[in-house]
C-alpha positions in Angstrom: -67.6 85.5 61.1 -69.4 83.8 58.3 -73.1 83.6 57.8 -74.7 80.4 58.8 -77.3 80.4 56.0 -75.0 78.9 53.4 -72.5 77.3 55.6 -69.1 76.7 54.1 -70.3 78.1 50.8 -70.8 81.6 52.2 -67.3 81.3 53.8 -65.9 80.5 50.4 -67.6 83.5 48.8 -66.4 85.8 51.5 -62.9 84.5 51.1 -63.1 84.9 47.3 -64.3 88.5 47.7 -61.3 89.3 49.9 -58.9 87.8 47.4 -60.6 89.4 44.4 -61.6 86.4 42.3 -63.0 82.9 42.6 -61.0 81.6 39.6 -57.4 80.6 39.9 -54.9 81.6 37.4 -53.5 79.3 34.7 -50.0 79.4 35.9 -50.4 77.9 39.3 -48.3 74.8 38.9 -45.4 73.5 36.9 -47.5 70.6 35.5 -50.1 73.1 34.1 -47.3 75.2 32.6 -45.9 72.1 30.8 -49.4 71.3 29.5 -49.8 74.8 28.1 -46.4 74.5 26.3 -47.4 71.1 24.8 -50.7 72.6 23.6 -48.8 75.5 22.0 -46.5 73.0 20.2 -49.5 71.1 18.9 -51.1 74.3 17.7 -48.0 75.4 15.9 -47.8 71.9 14.2 -51.4 72.2 13.1 -50.8 75.7 11.7 -47.7 74.5 9.8 -49.6 71.5 8.4 -52.4 73.8 7.2 -50.0 76.2 5.5 -48.3 73.3 3.7 -51.6 71.7 2.6 -52.8 75.1 1.3 -49.6 75.7 -0.7 -49.8 72.2 -2.2 -53.5 72.8 -3.1 -52.7 76.2 -4.7 -50.0 74.7 -6.9 -52.2 71.8 -8.0 -55.1 74.1 -8.8 -52.9 76.5 -10.8 -51.4 73.7 -12.9 -54.8 72.0 -13.4 -56.6 75.1 -14.5 -56.6 75.9 -18.2 -56.0 79.6 -18.8 -57.6 80.8 -22.0 -55.9 83.3 -24.3 -57.2 86.8 -24.6 -60.3 86.9 -26.8 -60.0 88.8 -30.1 -62.6 91.4 -28.9 -60.5 92.2 -25.8 -57.4 92.4 -27.9 -59.1 94.9 -30.3 -60.4 96.9 -27.4 -56.9 97.1 -25.9 -55.4 98.1 -29.3 -58.1 100.8 -29.6 -57.3 102.1 -26.1 -53.6 102.2 -27.0 -54.4 104.2 -30.2 -56.6 106.5 -28.1 -53.8 107.0 -25.6 -51.3 107.8 -28.3 -53.8 110.4 -29.8 -54.1 112.0 -26.4 -50.3 112.1 -26.0 -50.0 113.7 -29.5 -52.6 116.2 -28.6 -50.8 117.0 -25.4 -47.5 117.6 -27.3 -49.3 119.8 -29.9 -51.0 121.7 -27.1 -47.6 122.2 -25.5 -46.2 123.5 -28.8 -49.1 125.9 -29.2 -48.5 127.0 -25.6 -44.8 127.6 -26.4 -45.8 129.6 -29.5 -48.3 131.6 -27.5 -45.7 132.2 -24.8 -43.1 133.4 -27.5 -45.8 135.7 -29.0 -46.7 137.1 -25.6 -43.0 137.7 -24.8 -42.6 139.5 -28.1 -45.7 141.6 -27.4 -44.4 142.5 -23.9 -41.0 143.5 -25.4 -42.8 145.7 -27.9 -44.9 147.3 -25.2 -41.8 147.9 -23.1 -40.0 149.5 -26.1 -43.1 151.7 -26.8 -43.2 152.7 -23.1 -39.5 153.6 -23.2 -40.1 155.7 -26.4 -43.1 157.4 -24.8 -41.0 158.2 -21.7 -38.3 159.7 -24.0 -40.9 161.8 -25.8 -42.5 163.0 -22.6 -39.1 164.0 -21.3 -38.3 165.9 -24.4 -41.6 167.7 -24.2 -41.0 168.5 -20.6 -37.6 170.0 -21.6 -39.3 172.0 -24.3 -41.9 173.3 -21.9 -39.2 174.2 -19.4 -37.2 176.0 -22.1 -40.4 177.9 -23.2 -41.1 178.8 -19.6 -37.5 180.1 -19.2 -37.8 181.9 -22.5 -41.1 183.5 -21.3 -39.3 184.5 -18.0 -36.5 186.1 -20.0 -39.0 187.9 -22.3 -40.8 189.1 -19.2 -37.6 190.2 -17.6 -36.5 192.0 -20.8 -39.9 193.7 -20.9 -39.6 194.8 -17.3 -36.1 196.1 -18.0 -37.4 198.1 -21.0 -40.3 199.5 -18.9 -37.8 200.4 -16.1 -35.5 202.0 -18.7 -38.4 204.0 -20.1 -39.5 205.1 -16.7 -35.9 206.1 -15.8 -35.6 208.0 -19.1 -39.0 209.8 -18.4 -37.8 210.6 -14.9 -34.5 211.9 -16.2 -36.4 214.0 -18.8 -38.7 215.3 -16.1 -35.7 216.2 -13.8 -34.0 217.9 -16.7 -37.1 219.8 -17.6 -37.4 220.8 -14.0 -33.9 222.1 -13.8 -34.3 224.4 -16.8 
């Protein structure tokens, strides 16, 4: 059932649409496969030749080129940079020494503060004991006063009872 407008051309298009493509693949025959392998070998040979020529050219160019020595200005600049680097390293070492001295001083200050805090705690504890002793002494004085007052009241009551009996 092909269209008659294009004749066999339309039949070919319809067949191609059913198959999915109008182009055939590269691997359709053994002769084509052999041709592809030969082409690959030729390409590898071309690549190998190119690498060899490039290597030879690089060696010749390196040997033919005159390399100048470092100019004096660049050498002086490099020496100045070396001296500057050494100065920075010395400053870093000195800063580390100062940091160590500062750390030692801070550690000594912390130890002194801890000792002061321990002494303060000891003093506060002694004062608390003194306050407690004073409170207990005050309680004993109050108890003695209460006992004296009770004794006086008892003596007065005894005197009143004796006076009432007579």
